[in-house]
N, C-alpha and C positions, 0 to 999 in steps of 0.2 A: 348654395354657393356655386355649384357647377352651372346652374342656369344663369347666374349673374355673369360669369365669364363668357358664357355662350352668347347671351343677348347683348351685353354691354360692350364687349370687345370683339364679338364675331368669331370667337375661337371655335374650332371643330370640337365636337362633344368629347372625344378622347383626350385632347389636350386640356380642355376645360376641367374634366374630371381629375386629371393628373395634378394640375396646379391647385385645385381646391383641396384634394386629398393631402398634398404636400403641405399646404398652409395649415390644415387641421392637425397634421402630425407635429409641425413645429410649434403650434399653439399649446400642445400638450407637453412635448419633449423639453422645450426650453424652460418653461416655468417649473417643470419637474426637476430639472438639473439645479435650478436655483433653490427649489424647495429642499432637495437633498442636502445641499450645502448648509442651509439654515437649520434644517432639522437636526443635523449633527451638533450644531451649536446649542440648540434647545435641549437635546439629549444630555449634553455635558452639563448644562446649567441645572437641569433637574437632578442629576446625580449629585452635583455639588451641593445643592440646597438640602438634599436629604442627608448628606454627610456633614452638614454645617461647614461647607467650604465656599469659596467664591466662584470657582469655575473660570472660564475665559473672561478676562476683563481688561486686557491691555491693548490688543490690536484693534484699533477702531473704537468708536463710541460704544461703551458697554461690552467691548469684546466682540462686536458683531462681525468683524472682518477676519476673525480667527480661522474660520473654515477656509477662506480664500487664501490666507497666508499658508496654511497647511497644504492646500492644493498646489500653490506655487512652489513650495519646498519639495514635494515629491516629484513635480514636473522637472525640476532642475537636477534631481539626483540621477546618478548613473544607473542604467538598467543592467543588472548582473544576471547572467544565465549560467547555471551550473554546467560544468564541462560534460558530465554524464547525462544531462537532461535531454529529453526529446524536444528540440528547440521549437519545432512547428507546433506541437500540441501544448507545450509550455506557454507559448505566447497566445495561442488560440483560446485557452481555458478562461482567462479573465474577460475576453471579448464576448464569449458565449454567455457567461454569467451576467454581464452588464446588458447585453442585447436582449436576453430573455426577460430581464426585469423591466424593460421598456415596452416590449411588444404587447404585453398583456393589457396595457392601458387603452388599447384600441377599442375595447368593447365596454369600458366602464362608462355608465351614463352620468354626466355631470349635471344634467337637467333633463326635462322631458324631451325626448328625441334629440338629445345633444350628446352624441358620441361619434368617434371617427367611423366605426363600423357597427351599425345597429342590426346585428345579425340574429337570427332566430335560435342559433345554437351557441350563444355567447358564453354560457356557463361551461359548455364542453370545451370551447376554445380556451377559456381560462385554465381549466384542468390540464389540457394538452400542452399549452405553452408553459405554464408554471412548472410542470413536471420535468421540462427540459433543463431546468436550472441545475439539477443534480449532475448533469453531464459535465458542466464546467468544473465543479468541485472534484469529481472523479478524475477527470483529465489532469487537473492541477496536481492532485496527489500522486497519480501514477507517473506522469511525465517528469516530475521533479527528481525521480530516482533516489528518493531519500525515505528513510523509514518512518519518521514522524508524519510527514505529509501523506504517506500511503495509508498509515493507520487511520488518519483523519478522514481520508476519502472513503474507506470502508465503513467507518462509523456514519458518515454523512449519507451514504447510499442506504444503509439499513434504517437510519432515522427517518429520512424523508419518505421512503417507501412505506414505512410503518404508519406514519401519520397521514399520508395521502389516502390510505385505505379508509381510515376513520373519517377524514374530511369528505371523501366520496360518498359515504353513507349519510353523513350529515346533509350534504347537498341534495341527495335523493329525497329526503324529507321536505326540504324547501321546494324542490321541483314538484313533488306530489301536491303540496298545498297550493302552490301558485299556478300549476298547470302549464308551465312554460319554462323553456331554457333561456329565454331572452331576458337579460338583466333589467332592461327597462320595464318589461311586463311584470317581473318579480317585484320591483319597487312599487309599481302602480297597484299591485295586488295587496299591498300592506296598508292601504287606506282604511280608516274608519273602524278599527276594532272597538267593540263595545260602544260604537257611535261617536267616539271623540279621540281615540288614540291611533297613532300611526306606527307601524313597525311590527314585525313578527316577535319582537321581544316580549310583548304583552300577551302572546299566545301561549297558554300553559303547555301545549304540546311541543312548541318550538323553542321556548326559552332555554330549556336544558341543552338543546342542540346549539344555541347561540354561545353558551358557556364552553361547550366542548370545542366549537369552532375557534373560539378565541384562544384557548389553551393550545390547540393544535397549530394555530397560527404562529405561536411562539416557537414551537418545535420545528415547524416548516421553515422558518426564517433563521433558525439556529440562534435564537435569542435566549438569554438567561431566563429560567434555570436550565434550559436545554442546549446550552452552547458547548456540547461535548466535542464538537468538531474543532473548536479553538481553545480547548482547555489548556491554559498556559502552564498549569502545574504538572500536566501529564505529557502534552504534545508540543510544547514551546509556543507555536502559533498555528498549529494544525496545517491544513493544506496551503496556507499562505506563507509558511516558514521560509521558503527559498525565494520569495518574490520581493521585488524592490521597485522603487520609482513608480511610473504610471501603471504598471501591471498590478502592483499592490493597491493603488488608488482605485482601479476599476473594480476590484473585488469589494472594496470599501463602499464605493458608490452603488454597486449592484445590491449589496446587502441592505443598505438604507432605502433604496428604491423598492426592494421587496417588502420591507417593513411598511412603507407608506402604502403600497398596494394592498397588503393585508388589512391595514386600517380601513382602506376604502371598501374592501370586500366585506369586512365585518359590518360596516355602516350600511352598505347596499343590501346585503342579504337578510339582515335581521333588524336593523334599526331605522328603516325607512329611507335610506339613501338621501336623495335630494328633497324628500318630503319634510315638512315641519313636524315636530314631535306630536303636536295636537292637530286634529282635523278641524281647525277653526279658520274660517275664511280670511280674516285679516293677516294671518301668518303666511298665507300663500303669496302675499305681495312682496315678501322677502325673496330674492332670487334663490332658486334651488341649490345653486352651486355653493352659496354661503352656508346653507344648512349642512350640505355634505362636508364642507371643509371643517365646520365646527365639530361634527361627529368624528371626523378623522383625527382632529386635534385631541379630542377626548380619549380616543383609543390609543393614540401615540403616547399620551401621558401615562396610560395604564401600562403600555409596553415598557416605558422608562421606569415607572414605579416598581414593576416586578423585577427588572434587572437590578435596581438599586437595593432591593430588600430581600429577595428570595435566594437562598444558597443553591449552588449547582447540584443537580441530581447526579447520582451514580448512574452508570450506563444501564445496569440491570433494572434500576427503578424506571428509567426512561422507557425501556422496552416493555416492562410490565404495565405501565400506565397506558401505553398505546394499544397493546394486544389484549390485555386481560380486563381492562376497564372501558376504554373509549370504544373499542370495536364492538363488544357485546352491547354496550349501552346504545350506540348509534343504530345497531341492527334492531334492537327492541323498539326504538322510537320509529324506525321505518314501518314496522308492523303496526304500531299504535296509530300513526298518522294515516296509513293506508286503510286500516280498519275503521277509523273515525270517518274518513271521507266516504267510504262505502256505505256507512250507516246514514250519513246526512244527505248523500247525493243519490240515494236509491229513488228511481222514478223520475229523476231530473233529466230532461232531454239533453243529449250531447251537443 
């Protein structure tokens, strides 16, 4: 796209790169905002179906405009800032949460060589950027100068750090097997298992890690049964208790943007990303972005299914699962994968 603006309109390279990058960002950010609004509607419909209820069905055809009505409602509400709150950090916290949820999408490959930034350390970028999300929650809890949000912030810090450790070791297994930190290269490396399947999910060494990564994704995004940061029976609304209007909406949007991101990462790292499920030539005529969206939709359904059916963990159970089960398990599989690769790649030139 940069060369198009350079040769077609005679722009200097720097300006052509800036315009092309801005267009790429808008092509991802604007549909993502629409997707977040609609995915909230889908989430509520799935919960309603599982509870034998109707869900949103009044605003717009089939209730499709309910999310936009809710957005307009919070936009028109008054923004209330507690007197004892640190106003700067109080307003900055939801902005951090929402921004961090968007910047990670820069390295997600939607098709072959189709990402805003196709960098060789894409996976490290994902880890670095996504780990910043905890700062928004911590700042929200501390700056509110209220006990319930502060307790929630402490929980969030411990929870996200605990499960990021397990996620890190899971990703080491994927990097060892793929031989690259580039997300596009990781997807391309998933072609042709057993001659006809695509995706690390059919690899016996990596399928358990796919399960661990999915469950850790629930904890990383504070989704049920790991929503201890927003446990309404204990903490009212957690770190969001003192927020209203658009500040509250930014937390809500950031949470769902993170959920969609985790769906994309699950699909990209273990389920072939933009590749079709079978390594069969006719399936490659379907655009890769459609395969990725279908896989993301399947994972989002699982996210909603778990939230609608699994009761909330106690906090000690949450910590036990992360430190006593997932961490040793992911470490063991790092040794297994590295040992297997040493055995099969002995004598193979680098």
